[in-house]
C-alpha positions as CSV (number, residue, x, y, z in Angstrom):
1,M,74.9,-44.5,-9.2
2,K,76.5,-44.5,-5.8
3,T,77.2,-40.8,-5.9
4,I,73.6,-40.0,-7.1
5,V,72.1,-42.0,-4.3
6,L,74.3,-40.5,-1.7
7,T,73.6,-37.0,-2.9
8,S,69.9,-37.8,-2.7
9,C,70.3,-38.9,0.9
10,F,72.3,-35.8,1.7
11,A,69.4,-33.7,0.4
12,L,67.1,-35.6,2.7
13,L,69.4,-34.8,5.6
14,I,69.6,-31.1,4.9
15,L,65.9,-30.8,4.2
16,A,65.0,-32.1,7.6
17,T,65.0,-29.1,10.0
18,P,66.7,-29.2,13.4
19,S,63.3,-28.9,15.1
20,T,62.0,-31.9,13.1
21,H,65.0,-33.9,14.2
22,V,64.5,-32.8,17.8
23,Q,60.9,-34.0,17.7
24,E,61.8,-37.3,16.1
25,T,64.7,-37.8,18.5
26,S,62.4,-37.2,21.5
27,S,59.9,-39.7,20.2
28,T,62.6,-42.2,19.5
29,R,64.1,-41.8,23.0
30,A,60.7,-42.4,24.5
31,W,60.4,-45.6,22.5
32,I,63.9,-46.7,23.5
33,E,63.1,-46.1,27.2
34,S,60.0,-48.3,26.9
35,Q,62.0,-51.1,25.3
36,L,65.1,-51.1,27.5
37,P,63.8,-53.4,30.3
38,N,63.0,-56.1,27.8
39,L,66.3,-55.6,25.9
40,L,68.3,-55.8,29.1
41,E,66.8,-59.2,29.7
42,T,67.9,-60.1,26.2
43,Y,71.4,-58.8,26.9
44,V,71.7,-60.8,30.1
45,Y,70.6,-64.0,28.3
46,L,73.0,-63.5,25.5
47,H,75.8,-62.7,27.9
48,Q,75.2,-65.9,29.8
49,H,75.0,-68.1,26.7
50,P,78.1,-67.3,24.6
51,E,79.2,-69.6,21.8
52,L,82.5,-69.8,19.9
53,S,83.0,-69.0,16.3
54,F,81.1,-71.2,13.8
55,H,79.4,-72.9,16.8
56,E,76.8,-70.1,17.4
57,T,73.9,-72.5,16.8
58,E,71.7,-71.4,19.8
59,T,72.7,-67.8,19.5
60,A,71.8,-67.6,15.8
61,K,68.4,-69.3,16.6
62,F,67.7,-66.8,19.3
63,V,68.5,-63.8,17.1
64,A,66.6,-65.3,14.1
65,D,63.5,-65.9,16.3
66,A,63.6,-62.3,17.6
67,W,63.7,-60.9,14.1
68,R,61.0,-63.3,12.9
69,D,58.8,-62.3,15.8
70,A,59.2,-58.6,14.8
71,G,57.9,-59.4,11.3
72,Y,61.0,-60.0,9.2
73,T,61.5,-62.7,6.6
74,V,64.3,-64.7,8.1
75,T,66.8,-67.1,6.5
76,E,69.1,-69.1,8.7
77,N,72.3,-71.1,8.1
78,V,73.8,-68.6,5.6
79,G,77.6,-69.2,5.5
80,G,77.4,-71.6,8.4
81,T,75.4,-70.2,11.3
82,G,74.7,-66.8,9.7
83,V,71.2,-65.2,9.8
84,V,69.7,-62.8,7.2
85,A,66.5,-60.9,8.0
86,L,64.6,-58.8,5.4
87,L,61.9,-56.2,5.9
88,K,60.7,-54.9,2.5
89,N,58.6,-51.8,2.9
90,G,58.1,-50.3,-0.6
91,D,60.4,-48.7,-3.1
92,G,63.7,-47.3,-1.8
93,P,67.3,-48.1,-1.0
94,T,68.4,-51.2,1.0
95,V,70.2,-50.5,4.2
96,M,72.2,-53.4,5.7
97,L,72.8,-53.5,9.5
98,R,75.2,-56.1,10.8
99,T,75.9,-57.7,14.2
100,D,78.4,-60.4,15.0
101,L,77.3,-63.5,16.9
102,D,80.4,-65.2,18.3
103,A,82.2,-65.1,21.6
104,L,85.8,-65.7,22.7
105,P,87.6,-68.6,24.5
106,V,88.0,-66.5,27.6
107,T,87.1,-67.5,31.1
108,E,85.0,-64.6,32.6
109,A,86.4,-62.9,35.7
110,T,84.1,-59.9,36.1
111,G,82.3,-61.2,39.2
112,L,79.0,-60.1,37.7
113,P,75.9,-62.0,39.0
114,Y,75.1,-62.8,35.4
115,A,78.6,-63.8,34.4
116,S,79.0,-66.5,31.8
117,K,79.7,-70.0,33.2
118,Q,79.9,-71.6,29.7
119,T,82.8,-73.8,28.8
120,A,84.0,-75.4,25.6
121,V,86.9,-77.3,24.1
122,T,88.9,-75.4,21.5
123,E,89.9,-77.0,18.1
124,S,93.3,-77.7,19.6
125,G,91.6,-79.7,22.4
126,T,92.1,-77.2,25.2
127,P,89.2,-76.7,27.7
128,T,88.3,-73.1,28.1
129,G,85.7,-70.8,29.5
130,V,83.6,-68.9,26.9
131,M,82.8,-65.2,27.3
132,H,81.4,-62.2,25.3
133,A,84.5,-60.3,26.1
134,C,84.3,-58.2,22.9
135,G,80.8,-56.8,23.4
136,H,79.0,-58.9,20.7
137,D,76.2,-59.4,23.2
138,I,75.6,-55.6,23.1
139,H,75.8,-55.7,19.3
140,M,73.2,-58.4,19.0
141,T,70.8,-56.8,21.6
142,N,71.2,-53.5,19.9
143,L,70.3,-54.9,16.5
144,I,67.3,-56.8,17.9
145,G,66.0,-53.5,19.3
146,V,66.8,-51.6,16.1
147,G,65.0,-54.2,14.0
148,R,62.0,-54.0,16.3
149,Y,61.9,-50.2,16.0
150,F,61.7,-50.2,12.2
151,A,59.1,-53.0,12.1
152,E,56.9,-51.0,14.5
153,H,57.4,-47.7,12.5
154,R,56.9,-48.9,9.0
155,S,54.6,-46.0,8.3
156,A,57.5,-43.6,8.6
157,W,59.9,-45.0,6.0
158,K,60.2,-46.9,2.8
159,G,62.8,-49.2,1.3
160,T,64.3,-52.4,2.5
161,L,66.0,-53.2,5.8
162,M,68.5,-56.1,5.8
163,L,69.7,-57.4,9.1
164,I,72.7,-59.6,9.2
165,G,73.7,-61.9,12.1
166,Q,77.3,-62.9,11.2
167,P,79.3,-65.8,12.6
168,A,83.0,-66.0,13.3
169,E,84.0,-62.3,13.4
170,E,86.6,-63.2,16.0
171,R,88.3,-65.5,13.4
172,G,88.0,-63.0,10.6
173,S,86.2,-65.4,8.4
174,G,82.4,-65.1,9.0
175,A,81.8,-62.3,6.5
176,K,83.7,-64.1,3.8
177,A,81.7,-67.3,4.5
178,M,78.4,-65.5,4.2
179,L,79.5,-63.7,1.0
180,G,80.8,-67.1,-0.3
181,D,77.4,-68.5,0.3
182,G,75.8,-66.0,-2.0
183,L,74.7,-63.4,0.5
184,F,74.3,-60.6,-2.0
185,K,73.3,-62.8,-4.9
186,R,70.5,-64.5,-2.9
187,F,69.2,-61.5,-0.9
188,G,70.2,-58.5,-3.0
189,K,73.2,-56.1,-2.7
190,P,72.5,-53.3,-0.2
191,D,73.1,-49.7,-1.0
192,Y,74.7,-49.0,2.3
193,A,75.9,-51.0,5.3
194,I,76.4,-49.9,8.9
195,A,77.7,-51.6,12.0
196,L,78.8,-50.6,15.5
197,H,81.5,-51.9,17.8
198,C,81.9,-51.5,21.5
199,E,84.8,-49.2,22.6
200,S,86.1,-49.7,26.2
201,K,87.9,-46.3,26.5
202,T,85.0,-44.2,25.3
203,P,82.3,-43.2,27.8
204,T,78.7,-44.2,27.5
205,G,76.6,-41.5,25.7
206,K,79.3,-41.0,23.0
207,V,80.2,-42.5,19.7
208,A,83.3,-42.2,17.5
209,L,83.8,-42.4,13.8
210,S,85.9,-41.0,11.0
211,P,86.0,-41.5,7.2
212,G,88.9,-43.5,5.8
213,Y,90.9,-46.4,7.3
214,S,89.5,-47.4,10.6
215,M,91.0,-50.8,11.2
216,A,94.0,-52.7,9.8
217,N,95.0,-55.5,7.5
218,V,95.8,-58.5,9.7
219,D,98.1,-61.2,8.4
220,S,99.7,-64.1,10.1
221,V,103.2,-65.4,9.1
222,D,104.7,-68.7,10.2
223,I,108.4,-69.2,9.7
224,T,110.3,-72.4,10.4
225,V,114.0,-71.7,10.6
226,K,116.0,-74.7,9.7
227,G,119.4,-75.8,10.9
228,K,121.6,-78.8,11.6
229,G,121.2,-80.4,15.0
230,G,123.9,-81.7,17.2
231,H,125.5,-81.7,20.7
232,G,125.5,-78.4,22.5
233,S,129.2,-78.8,23.4
234,A,130.1,-79.0,19.7
235,P,128.4,-76.0,18.0
236,E,130.9,-76.0,15.2
237,S,129.4,-79.2,13.9
238,T,125.9,-77.8,13.7
239,I,123.9,-74.9,12.2
240,D,122.1,-73.5,15.1
241,P,118.5,-72.6,14.3
242,I,118.0,-70.7,17.5
243,V,120.8,-68.3,16.9
244,Q,119.4,-67.8,13.4
245,A,116.0,-67.1,14.8
246,A,117.4,-64.6,17.3
247,E,119.1,-62.7,14.6
248,L,115.9,-62.8,12.4
249,V,113.8,-61.4,15.3
250,M,116.1,-58.4,15.6
251,S,116.3,-58.0,11.8
252,L,112.5,-57.9,11.5
253,Q,112.4,-55.0,13.8
254,T,114.1,-52.8,11.2
255,I,111.3,-53.3,8.6
256,V,109.0,-50.7,10.1
257,S,111.7,-48.4,11.5
258,R,113.9,-48.3,8.4
259,E,111.9,-49.4,5.4
260,V,108.4,-48.0,5.9
261,K,107.8,-44.3,5.5
262,P,107.3,-42.7,9.0
263,S,104.0,-41.3,7.7
264,E,102.6,-44.8,7.2
265,S,101.4,-47.1,9.9
266,A,102.7,-50.7,10.2
267,V,103.3,-53.4,12.9
268,V,105.5,-56.5,12.7
269,T,105.3,-58.5,16.0
270,V,106.9,-61.8,16.7
271,G,104.3,-63.3,19.1
272,S,105.7,-66.8,19.5
273,I,109.1,-68.5,19.2
274,H,109.7,-72.2,19.9
275,G,112.8,-74.2,19.5
276,G,114.9,-76.9,21.2
277,T,114.2,-79.6,23.7
278,K,117.1,-79.7,26.2
279,H,120.0,-77.7,27.6
280,N,122.7,-79.5,25.7
281,I,121.0,-80.2,22.4
282,I,121.1,-78.0,19.3
283,G,117.9,-78.8,17.4
284,D,117.1,-78.9,13.7
285,S,114.5,-76.1,13.6
286,C,112.9,-73.2,15.4
287,Q,109.4,-71.9,14.8
288,L,108.3,-68.2,14.8
289,Q,104.8,-66.8,14.6
290,L,104.3,-63.2,13.5
291,T,101.3,-60.9,13.3
292,V,101.6,-58.2,10.6
293,R,99.4,-55.1,10.6
294,S,99.0,-52.4,8.0
295,Y,96.3,-50.2,6.2
296,T,97.1,-49.9,2.5
297,P,97.7,-52.8,0.1
298,E,101.0,-51.3,-0.9
299,I,102.4,-51.4,2.7
300,R,100.9,-54.8,3.3
301,N,102.8,-56.2,0.3
302,Q,105.9,-54.4,1.3
303,L,105.9,-55.9,4.8
304,L,105.3,-59.4,3.7
305,A,108.0,-59.2,1.0
306,A,110.5,-57.8,3.5
307,I,109.8,-60.5,6.0
308,K,110.5,-63.2,3.4
309,R,113.7,-61.4,2.2
310,K,115.1,-61.1,5.7
311,A,114.3,-64.7,6.6
312,L,116.1,-66.0,3.4
313,A,119.0,-63.7,4.0
314,V,119.6,-65.0,7.5
315,A,119.5,-68.5,6.3
316,Q,122.0,-67.8,3.6
317,A,124.3,-66.0,6.0
318,Y,124.5,-69.2,8.2
319,G,124.7,-71.6,5.3
320,A,121.4,-73.1,6.4
321,P,118.6,-74.6,4.4
322,E,115.9,-72.1,3.2
323,P,113.2,-71.6,5.9
324,D,109.6,-72.5,5.4
325,I,107.5,-69.3,5.2
326,T,103.7,-69.5,5.3
327,T,101.4,-66.4,5.1
328,S,97.8,-66.7,6.1
329,E,95.8,-63.8,4.6
330,G,93.7,-62.6,7.5
331,T,91.3,-59.7,7.7
332,P,91.5,-56.9,5.2
333,A,91.7,-53.3,6.3
334,L,88.4,-51.6,7.1
335,E,87.9,-48.3,5.2
336,N,84.8,-46.2,6.1
337,D,83.3,-44.9,3.0
338,A,84.3,-41.3,2.3
339,E,80.8,-40.1,1.2
340,L,78.7,-42.2,3.5
341,T,80.6,-41.5,6.7
342,P,79.9,-37.7,6.8
343,L,76.2,-38.3,6.3
344,V,76.1,-40.8,9.2
345,T,78.2,-38.5,11.3
346,D,75.8,-35.5,10.7
347,S,72.8,-37.7,11.6
348,M,74.4,-38.8,14.8
349,R,75.3,-35.2,15.7
350,L,71.7,-34.2,15.4
351,A,70.5,-37.1,17.4
352,L,73.2,-37.2,20.2
353,G,74.6,-33.7,20.1
354,S,77.8,-32.7,18.4
355,E,79.8,-33.0,21.6
356,N,78.9,-36.7,21.8
357,V,80.2,-37.6,18.3
358,L,84.0,-37.9,18.5
359,P,86.6,-38.5,15.8
360,M,87.9,-42.0,15.8
361,P,91.7,-42.5,15.0
362,P,92.6,-45.7,13.2
363,V,93.6,-48.7,15.3
364,M,95.6,-51.8,14.4
365,G,92.9,-54.2,15.3
366,G,91.1,-56.2,12.6
367,E,87.4,-56.4,11.7
368,D,85.9,-58.5,8.8
369,F,83.0,-56.0,8.3
370,S,85.6,-54.8,5.8
371,Q,84.7,-57.6,3.5
372,Y,81.3,-56.1,2.7
373,G,83.1,-52.9,1.6
374,L,85.4,-54.9,-0.7
375,A,82.3,-56.4,-2.1
376,G,81.3,-53.0,-3.4
377,V,79.0,-51.7,-0.6
378,P,79.6,-48.3,1.0
379,I,80.2,-49.1,4.7
380,V,80.6,-47.3,8.0
381,M,81.6,-48.9,11.3
382,Y,81.4,-46.6,14.3
383,R,82.5,-47.1,17.9
384,L,80.1,-47.1,20.7
385,G,81.2,-46.0,24.2
386,V,80.2,-48.6,26.7
387,I,81.9,-47.7,30.0
388,A,80.1,-45.2,32.3
389,P,82.0,-41.9,32.9
390,E,82.2,-42.5,36.6
391,R,83.8,-45.9,36.1
392,L,86.4,-44.3,33.7
393,A,87.0,-41.6,36.3
394,R,87.6,-44.2,39.0
395,F,90.1,-46.0,36.8
396,A,91.9,-42.7,36.1
397,E,91.9,-41.9,39.9
398,L,93.6,-45.3,40.5
399,G,96.1,-44.8,37.7
400,Q,94.7,-47.7,35.8
401,Q,93.5,-48.3,32.3
402,P,90.0,-49.7,31.9
403,P,89.9,-53.4,30.9
404,S,90.3,-53.7,27.2
405,L,88.1,-55.7,24.9
406,H,89.1,-59.4,25.1
407,S,89.9,-59.0,28.8
408,P,88.3,-61.5,31.2
409,T,87.3,-58.5,33.4
410,F,85.7,-56.4,30.6
411,Y,82.1,-55.6,30.9
412,P,79.9,-52.8,29.5
413,D,77.5,-50.6,31.3
414,A,74.7,-52.2,29.3
415,R,71.7,-49.9,29.9
416,D,73.4,-46.6,28.9
417,A,75.4,-48.3,26.1
418,L,72.2,-49.7,24.6
419,A,70.4,-46.4,24.9
420,T,73.1,-44.6,22.8
421,G,73.6,-47.6,20.4
422,L,69.9,-47.7,19.6
423,L,69.4,-44.0,19.1
424,S,72.5,-43.6,17.0
425,M,71.8,-46.5,14.7
426,I,68.1,-45.7,14.4
427,S,68.9,-42.1,13.5
428,A,71.6,-43.0,10.9
429,T,69.4,-45.7,9.3
430,S,66.3,-43.4,9.3
431,D,68.2,-40.8,7.4
432,L,69.2,-43.3,4.7
433,L,65.6,-44.5,4.2
434,P,63.3,-42.1,2.5
435,P,60.2,-41.0,4.5
436,A,57.0,-42.7,3.5
437,G,55.0,-40.7,1.0
438,R,57.9,-39.3,-0.9
């Protein structure tokens, strides 16, 4: 069924002549220009009122109200603070569009007049600033605008539009929570799902996407190396866990370099190591925290098995107790659908111009939009350029990299980013929804 539907949509794409697309794009651009002043106000509001994962109460209400005002049937509190909005418009496929809602525990340092001044206390009890340092405010504003467009142009398409406001993407658990709350059982399983994500190294006016793996499996591994404590002046009476940990750190570096095929991509990083209390005390334990990245299930399993094997081997070599090893399954790898991605790419080329649709190499970041793909829905996530070309040129002139996502100094050039985000998503979605009258 999936292939038949995709082939049908491909036929719709090739039947539409370039001149028809030019006319439609021109009309859509004019509509976007008329909406940008209001949408920029929406963006500023969302930027100034960020909320942390699973605490997006006011954010979710704001997004839900915007979709409800546009004419959608809206359900709130799905999987926590998640929002589902449906617009049924006759027979046809269901296209799901997703935005994330949450912000980061980052204190903003952009100096913008509308910078976030919000604060919160993390689950560990640490006070922090709160900031949309990953562009989710752009994502939400974009999908509010896209939702409004399709509601106002119901005479041009048929099918069902499903808009998702998802919590807790930054914790990699919001999609799973919504699916666990019966997302597809309660609201229907979509035929396709599309999302965008801000990209800080790509200029405004451009998007990037490719079929296949786009983002990585993300796993966290906690290892407690055990020893036998004692006086620092008498190491022979102890089993030093810090020396064990040091050897383990170096041993772990050979997993990727000597056990994984060079043609495969993988990362094993020890991000945290803590042990000991004083200069002259050998402690009983040392804690390591690892992040592990991969694409395929096979490499993922290989990495985790190798980490465990090496941790046990070091303990045995020192005559130490077995270490405690805990693996937290994080975000699964995001794989853009092999059939859907070329269709979306062609649509965006017609709307934006081929020169503005770039290939997107895989990155080792994580994204829980992947969960919808694992649930059996063909998915595409594309990257939206959000930094003006002149800003990127200035960074290059200074020999600097632009601030990355999650940086306290990151901010998008919102107007131009939204203009491209709206046009690209409207175009791709329109080509997946049959024209009215067919």
